C-alpha positions in Angstrom: 170.3 99.3 177.1 169.6 96.3 179.2 169.0 96.8 182.9 172.2 95.4 184.3 172.9 98.2 186.8 172.2 96.0 189.8 174.5 93.2 188.8 177.5 92.4 191.0 180.3 93.0 188.5 183.5 91.2 188.9 186.7 93.2 189.0 188.8 92.8 185.9 192.1 94.3 184.9 192.2 96.1 181.6 193.9 94.2 178.9 197.5 95.3 178.3 198.1 97.6 175.4 200.0 95.9 172.6 200.5 98.9 170.3 203.8 98.3 168.4 206.5 101.0 168.7 207.6 102.7 165.5 211.2 102.1 164.7 212.5 105.2 163.1 215.9 105.3 161.4 217.8 108.3 160.2 219.2 108.5 156.7 222.9 108.3 156.2 224.8 111.6 156.8 224.8 113.9 153.8 223.3 111.3 151.5 219.9 112.3 150.0 217.2 109.8 151.0 216.2 109.3 147.4 219.6 107.9 146.4 219.2 105.0 148.9 216.8 103.3 146.5 218.3 102.0 143.4 216.4 101.9 140.1 216.4 98.1 140.3 214.9 98.2 143.8 212.3 100.7 142.8 211.3 98.4 139.9 211.0 95.5 142.3 208.8 97.6 144.7 206.5 98.7 141.9 206.2 95.2 140.6 205.2 93.9 144.0 202.8 96.7 144.5 201.1 95.9 141.2 200.9 92.3 142.1 199.3 93.1 145.4 196.7 95.3 143.7 195.9 92.4 141.3 195.8 90.0 144.2 193.1 91.9 146.1 191.0 92.9 143.1 190.8 89.9 140.8 189.8 86.5 142.1 190.6 84.9 138.7 194.1 86.4 138.4 194.7 85.8 142.1 194.2 82.1 141.7 196.8 81.9 139.0 199.4 84.0 140.8 198.6 83.0 144.4 201.8 81.1 145.1 204.1 83.7 143.8 202.3 86.6 145.4 202.1 84.8 148.7 205.8 84.4 148.7 206.4 88.1 147.9 204.0 89.6 150.5 204.8 87.1 153.2 201.7 84.9 153.4 202.1 81.1 153.8 200.0 78.0 153.6 199.6 78.2 157.4 198.4 81.8 157.5 195.9 83.0 154.9 194.1 86.1 156.2 194.8 88.8 153.5 192.8 91.9 154.5 191.3 94.6 152.2 193.7 97.4 152.9 194.6 100.9 151.9 198.0 101.8 150.6 198.9 102.5 154.3 198.4 98.8 155.2 195.5 99.5 157.6 192.2 97.7 157.3 189.5 100.2 156.3 185.9 99.3 157.2 183.1 101.3 155.6 179.4 100.9 155.1 178.4 100.0 151.5 175.1 102.0 151.4 174.0 100.9 147.9 174.3 97.2 148.7 172.7 97.8 152.1 169.7 99.5 150.4 169.4 96.5 148.0 169.2 94.1 150.9 166.7 96.3 152.8 164.6 96.4 149.6 164.7 92.6 149.6 163.6 92.4 153.2 160.7 94.7 152.5 159.7 92.7 149.5 159.6 89.6 151.7 157.9 91.3 154.6 155.2 93.1 152.6 154.2 89.9 150.8 153.9 88.1 154.2 152.1 91.1 155.8 149.6 91.3 153.0 148.9 87.5 152.7 149.6 86.0 156.1 150.1 88.5 158.8 150.5 86.8 162.2 150.8 83.3 160.8 153.8 81.2 161.7 154.9 80.5 158.2 154.5 82.0 154.7 153.9 80.3 151.4 154.7 83.0 148.8 153.6 81.0 145.6 150.1 80.3 146.9 150.1 83.7 148.7 148.9 82.3 152.0 150.1 81.5 155.5 149.9 78.6 157.8 150.4 77.8 161.5 152.5 75.2 163.2 149.5 73.7 165.1 145.8 73.4 164.6 145.3 75.4 167.8 146.8 78.4 166.1 150.2 80.1 165.8 152.4 82.2 168.1 153.8 84.7 165.6 157.0 82.9 164.6 157.6 85.1 161.5 156.5 88.4 163.1 158.7 88.0 166.1 161.7 86.5 164.2 161.8 89.6 162.0 161.5 92.3 164.7 165.1 93.0 165.4 166.0 92.9 161.7 163.6 95.8 161.3 165.2 97.7 164.1 168.7 97.1 162.8 167.6 98.2 159.2 165.8 101.3 160.5 162.4 100.1 159.3 160.3 101.9 161.9 157.0 101.8 160.2 157.2 98.0 159.6 158.4 97.6 163.2 155.5 99.6 164.6 152.9 97.6 162.7 154.5 94.4 163.8 154.5 95.4 167.5 150.9 96.6 167.2 149.9 93.1 165.9 151.8 91.5 168.8 150.1 93.8 171.3 146.6 93.2 170.0 146.6 89.6 168.8 149.6 87.5 170.0 148.7 84.8 172.6 150.7 81.9 174.0 147.5 80.2 175.3 147.6 77.5 172.6 146.6 74.0 173.6 149.2 72.4 171.3 152.7 71.1 171.3 155.4 73.5 170.2 159.1 72.7 169.8 160.9 73.8 172.9 164.0 74.5 170.9 162.5 76.4 168.0 160.3 78.4 170.2 163.2 79.4 172.4 165.6 80.4 169.6 163.0 82.1 167.4 160.3 83.6 169.7 162.0 84.0 173.1 165.2 85.1 171.5 163.4 87.4 169.1 161.5 89.1 172.0 164.6 89.5 174.1 166.7 91.0 171.3 163.9 93.3 170.1 163.4 94.5 173.7 167.1 95.2 174.1 167.5 96.9 170.7 164.2 98.9 171.0 166.1 101.4 173.3 169.1 101.8 171.0 167.2 103.4 168.1 168.0 107.1 168.2 164.5 108.4 168.9 163.6 105.9 171.6 164.7 106.4 175.2 163.4 103.2 176.8 162.8 99.6 175.9 159.4 98.2 175.1 158.3 96.6 178.4 155.6 94.6 176.6 158.2 92.5 174.8 159.9 91.6 178.0 156.6 90.7 179.7 155.8 88.4 176.8 159.3 86.9 177.0 158.9 86.1 180.7 155.4 84.6 180.0 156.7 82.4 177.3 159.8 81.3 179.3 157.6 80.4 182.3 155.6 78.1 180.0 158.8 76.6 178.5 160.3 75.9 181.9 157.8 73.1 182.5 159.6 71.0 179.8 162.6 70.9 182.1 160.7 68.8 184.7 162.4 65.5 183.9 164.5 63.1 185.9 167.7 64.4 184.2 166.7 68.0 184.0 167.1 67.9 180.2 164.0 69.6 178.6 161.5 67.6 176.7 161.3 68.1 172.9 157.9 69.8 173.0 156.0 72.1 175.3 152.2 72.5 175.4 152.1 76.2 175.9 148.5 76.3 176.8 148.6 73.5 179.4 152.0 74.4 180.8 153.7 71.0 180.5 156.4 69.3 178.6 155.7 66.6 176.0 158.1 63.9 174.8 158.8 63.3 171.2 156.7 60.3 170.1 159.1 59.5 167.2 162.0 59.2 169.6 160.6 58.0 173.0 163.0 58.5 175.9 165.4 60.6 173.8 166.1 64.3 173.1 168.3 65.9 170.5 171.6 67.2 171.9 171.4 70.6 170.1 167.8 70.9 171.1 168.6 70.8 174.8 171.9 72.7 174.6 170.8 75.7 172.6 168.5 77.4 175.1 171.2 78.8 177.4 171.9 82.3 175.9 168.2 83.2 175.9 167.5 81.8 179.4 170.6 83.3 181.0 169.9 86.8 179.6 166.3 86.6 180.8 167.6 86.0 184.3 169.7 89.1 184.0 166.7 91.2 182.9 164.3 89.9 185.5 166.7 89.3 188.4 165.3 85.8 188.7 167.8 83.0 188.6 165.4 80.2 187.8 165.9 80.5 184.1 169.7 80.5 184.5 169.7 77.5 186.8 167.5 75.4 184.5 169.7 76.1 181.5 172.9 75.6 183.4 171.7 72.2 184.8 171.6 71.0 181.2 175.2 72.0 180.6 176.3 70.4 183.8 174.7 67.1 182.7 176.3 67.3 179.3 179.8 67.8 180.8 179.3 64.9 183.2 178.2 62.7 180.3 181.3 63.4 178.2 182.2 60.5 175.9 185.8 59.3 175.7 186.5 61.0 172.4 185.0 64.3 173.4 182.4 64.4 170.7 178.6 64.5 171.3 176.2 62.0 169.7 173.0 63.5 168.4 170.7 62.0 171.1 170.7 61.9 174.9 168.6 59.9 177.3 165.9 62.0 178.9 165.9 59.8 182.1 169.7 59.2 182.6 171.1 62.4 181.0 173.7 60.4 179.1 174.6 60.2 175.4 173.1 57.2 173.6 174.7 55.4 170.7 173.7 57.5 167.7 175.3 59.4 164.8 178.0 61.9 165.5 178.0 64.9 163.3 178.1 68.7 163.2 174.8 69.1 161.3 171.2 68.7 162.5 170.6 67.9 166.1 174.2 68.7 167.0 175.3 71.9 165.3 174.3 74.6 167.7 175.4 72.6 170.8 179.0 73.4 169.7 178.1 77.0 168.7 176.7 77.7 172.2 179.7 76.3 174.0 181.7 79.2 172.7 178.9 81.8 172.9 178.1 81.0 176.5 181.8 81.8 177.3 181.6 85.0 175.3 178.2 86.1 176.7 179.4 86.5 180.2 182.5 88.4 179.1 184.8 85.4 179.1 184.4 84.9 182.9 183.2 81.3 183.0 186.2 79.1 182.2 184.1 75.9 182.3 182.6 76.8 178.9 186.0 77.7 177.5 187.3 74.3 178.6 184.3 72.5 177.1 184.6 74.4 173.9 188.4 73.7 173.6 187.8 70.0 174.4 185.2 69.8 171.6 187.3 71.6 169.0 190.2 69.2 169.8 187.9 66.3 169.2 186.5 67.7 166.0 190.0 68.1 164.6 191.0 64.7 165.7 188.0 62.7 164.4 185.9 64.7 161.9 187.9 67.2 159.9 188.9 65.7 156.6 190.3 66.8 153.3 189.1 65.9 149.8 191.7 63.9 147.8 192.3 66.2 144.8 192.1 69.8 145.8 192.3 69.2 149.6 189.1 70.9 150.5 188.4 70.8 154.2 185.1 69.3 155.4 183.7 67.6 158.4 182.6 64.0 158.1 180.0 62.1 160.1 180.5 59.0 162.3 177.7 56.5 161.9 177.4 53.6 164.4 177.1 50.1 163.0 176.4 46.9 165.0 177.7 43.5 164.0 175.9 40.2 164.7 177.8 39.9 167.9 176.5 43.2 169.2 179.8 45.0 168.8 179.6 48.7 167.7 181.9 50.1 165.1 182.0 53.5 163.5 181.8 54.3 159.8 183.3 57.6 158.7 180.9 59.1 156.1 182.0 62.0 153.9 178.8 63.9 154.1 178.3 67.5 155.2 175.1 69.5 155.8 174.9 73.1 154.8 174.2 73.7 158.5 177.8 72.8 159.2 178.9 76.0 157.5 178.3 77.9 160.7 181.4 76.2 162.0 183.7 78.2 159.8 182.8 81.5 161.4 182.5 80.0 164.9 186.1 78.7 164.6 187.3 82.1 163.5 185.5 83.7 166.4 186.9 81.2 168.8 190.4 81.6 167.5 190.4 85.3 168.3 188.9 84.8 171.8 189.6 81.5 173.4 192.7 81.1 171.2 194.0 84.6 171.7 197.2 85.4 173.7 196.3 89.1 173.7 193.0 91.0 174.1 191.9 92.3 171.7 193.6 90.8 168.7 194.5 92.8 165.6 192.3 92.9 162.6 193.2 90.5 161.0 194.9 88.7 163.8 198.7 88.3 163.7 200.1 84.8 164.1 202.0 85.8 167.3 198.7 86.9 168.9 197.2 83.5 168.8 198.0 80.2 170.6 198.8 77.1 168.7 195.2 76.0 169.0 194.1 79.5 167.9 196.2 79.2 164.8 194.8 75.8 164.1 191.2 76.9 164.5 191.8 80.1 162.4 193.3 78.0 159.6 190.5 75.4 159.7 187.8 78.1 159.8 189.2 79.8 156.7 189.5 76.5 154.9 186.0 75.4 155.8 184.6 78.7 154.6 186.4 78.2 151.2 184.7 74.8 151.0 181.3 76.2 151.8 181.8 78.8 149.1 182.8 76.1 146.6 179.4 74.4 147.2 177.9 77.4 145.6 179.5 76.4 142.3 176.1 75.2 141.0 173.9 76.3 138.1 172.0 78.7 140.3 175.0 79.8 142.4 173.2 78.5 145.5 174.4 75.8 147.8 172.5 72.5 148.3 171.2 71.3 151.6 173.8 68.4 151.8 176.9 67.5 149.9 179.1 64.4 149.8 182.8 64.4 149.2 185.0 62.1 147.2 187.1 59.5 149.0 189.7 57.1 147.5 187.4 54.1 148.0 184.2 55.5 146.4 184.7 53.7 143.1 184.1 56.8 141.0 187.6 56.9 139.5 187.7 56.5 135.8 184.2 57.9 135.2 184.0 60.9 133.0 181.1 62.2 135.1 182.9 61.7 138.4 183.3 65.0 140.3 186.6 66.2 141.5 185.8 66.8 145.1 182.1 67.1 146.1 178.8 66.2 144.7 175.0 66.1 145.4 174.0 62.5 146.1 171.2 61.2 143.9 171.3 64.2 141.5 171.6 62.4 138.2 170.6 64.3 135.1 166.9 63.5 134.2 166.1 62.1 137.7 163.8 63.8 140.1 165.7 66.2 142.4 167.0 64.7 145.6 166.2 66.3 148.9 169.9 67.1 149.2 169.7 69.4 146.2 167.4 71.9 147.8 168.3 75.4 148.9 165.8 76.6 151.6 167.1 80.1 152.1 169.7 79.0 154.7 172.1 81.6 156.2 175.0 79.5 157.5 177.6 80.4 154.8 176.5 84.0 154.9 176.8 84.0 158.7 180.4 82.8 158.5 181.2 85.4 155.8 179.9 88.1 158.2 182.2 86.9 161.0 185.2 86.5 158.6 184.7 90.0 157.2 184.5 91.5 160.7 187.6 89.7 161.8 189.8 90.4 158.7 188.4 93.3 156.8 189.0 91.2 153.7 186.8 92.5 150.9 186.6 89.1 149.2 184.1 88.1 151.8 181.8 91.0 150.9 182.2 90.0 147.2 181.2 86.4 148.0 178.2 87.5 150.0 177.0 89.8 147.2 177.2 87.0 144.7 175.0 84.8 147.0 172.6 87.7 147.4 172.3 88.2 143.7 171.7 84.5 143.2 168.9 84.6 145.8 167.4 87.6 144.0 167.5 85.9 140.6 166.2 82.4 141.6 164.2 82.7 144.8 162.4 86.0 144.5 158.6 85.8 144.0 157.3 88.7 142.0 154.1 89.0 144.0 156.0 89.1 147.3 158.3 87.0 149.3 161.1 84.5 148.5 160.8 80.8 147.9 163.0 77.8 148.4 164.6 76.1 145.4 164.1 72.4 144.7 167.3 71.8 142.7 170.2 74.2 142.9 171.7 72.7 139.7 168.6 73.3 137.5 168.0 76.5 135.6 165.4 77.9 135.3 165.0 77.1 139.0 161.9 75.3 140.2 160.6 77.1 143.3 159.0 75.5 146.4 156.1 77.2 148.2 157.8 78.1 151.5 159.7 81.0 152.9 161.4 80.1 156.2 161.2 82.7 158.9 165.0 82.5 159.3 165.3 84.2 155.9 164.1 87.4 157.6 165.9 86.8 160.9 169.2 85.4 159.7 169.9 85.4 156.0 169.0 89.0 155.2 170.3 90.3 158.6 173.7 88.8 158.1 173.8 90.1 154.6 173.0 93.6 155.8 175.6 93.5 158.5 178.3 92.4 156.1 177.9 95.7 154.3 177.7 97.7 157.6 180.5 99.3 159.5 182.0 97.4 162.5 180.2 99.9 164.9 176.9 98.2 164.2 176.5 95.3 166.7 180.3 94.8 167.3 181.4 91.3 168.0 183.1 92.3 171.3 179.7 93.6 172.6 177.2 91.1 171.3 176.7 87.4 170.8 174.2 86.2 168.2 171.9 83.4 169.2 171.5 80.6 166.7 168.6 82.4 165.0 170.8 85.6 164.6 169.1 87.5 167.4 171.8 89.7 169.0 172.1 89.6 172.8 174.5 91.9 174.7 177.6 90.6 176.4 177.4 91.3 180.2 179.2 90.8 183.4 177.4 87.9 185.2 175.7 88.3 188.6 175.4 84.5 189.0 178.3 82.2 189.7 178.8 79.1 187.5 177.3 76.2 189.5 179.6 73.5 188.1 183.2 73.1 186.9 
């Protein structure tokens, strides 16, 4: 476990118990209990019972009877959280060992291919069976470190030992080259911290691996140099060998919002482990700047000024350069055991703005999605905003994030039931729960492709799109530029992304609804069928709507860190990394929730 014994823990009262009382009634005097149920009533009860069984075990039949069944068992359009239950009505979690084994086998297939062909390289190319590094000066073990905690969680001790041995003998951060401050933090620093923490939780280990913490501190000290800017916002790159930050030449004077606001979980936890507040202060200064720079509508544009620390006119979206900013607003609040209200306030403010400006519904089947706001300037220099019905696959993280937020920041009791009851959530909690479930449905709909895999980006129909009357016009969503016979558009790719699977994991943990396991298993089977490379590893897909699928020669490290980890956890019991004890960084590295020793420096 993490060394938090010396922290000054705040006193907190235990949450009130909300166990409902059992209202027992006696049968009428001298009347057998059986006679109180008429044959007609018994027929009705049996009919409803059969309907419920069908509802939970057949997606096809369920869609046809959904309205009727919802009325009978008390669901409504405003509250859709049907759990997988036993006849007693209690959610039953259990580990699905056969499916877990299949996912572990997939991880080992991916890892063994990488280990044989590219051990130590940052990236793996399974078709050509070789690796590559991010810079000409060499790599820093992106794939090795990204995979460490997955090995620990899956119990792959031999693989873990070999990986740690490579780190001990060959890993060096003395690379005279520019590395992404953001990617290095979430993948390498986060991976080291998580593996250090989890290394003591495996049954036969009594202490954490100190080498991993030493490396994390060494890396963080190098990354801190990127924060030496007029605003305190970190530069896009860090030269790890020369210990200094480097601006992005493609966007001079600018930094991505997500890139500067997705470093905090890692830096704050490192301060706890080292009893050194420098990491905490540097990360917190960024959040203080962002709060001070709030735009009138409450949304964040994707770029900020490195000198002034303010948002600049640029696209507003929940995809790239913005996604994990919103994710970390909630997770910073959860990381310190819900003791920093400033992050709760910032999160609530952002969710209000998202619902007011970005959440949309498709015209025919009313699928929820989040649009983008694109700035346009007229000849007079006036700025207007164009709402664009485009959603990245990255946005699918938001479904799970909203569900998690609804049961924490939106909860009136602590903890909430599984699944939560309407009366346990505030109005905003109910709103976020509903939107989270609906967005997850939409993300699953984007898997309705020839391969069963979702594309990188989708567009949604709007009344003014001019497609009405065309026999080829899609009902709700489509892949832009994906005409039959044309070369595949970039939007059509699947690059082994985890976001929908991540939200399925959170949804399952918070509801116990077996449909989320079923959906995850279908996605895993599609990955196995279309992405698996027989010689080892898994490859990206160039066009999700083409069968046989054409593979692309790259396996992202997040496939090992996120995609397979979340799949494994979906089929685990809730005692494995429980959501009330851990937050997952944006690369799926679990970090423990703790009581903070440092006070928030802004409000």
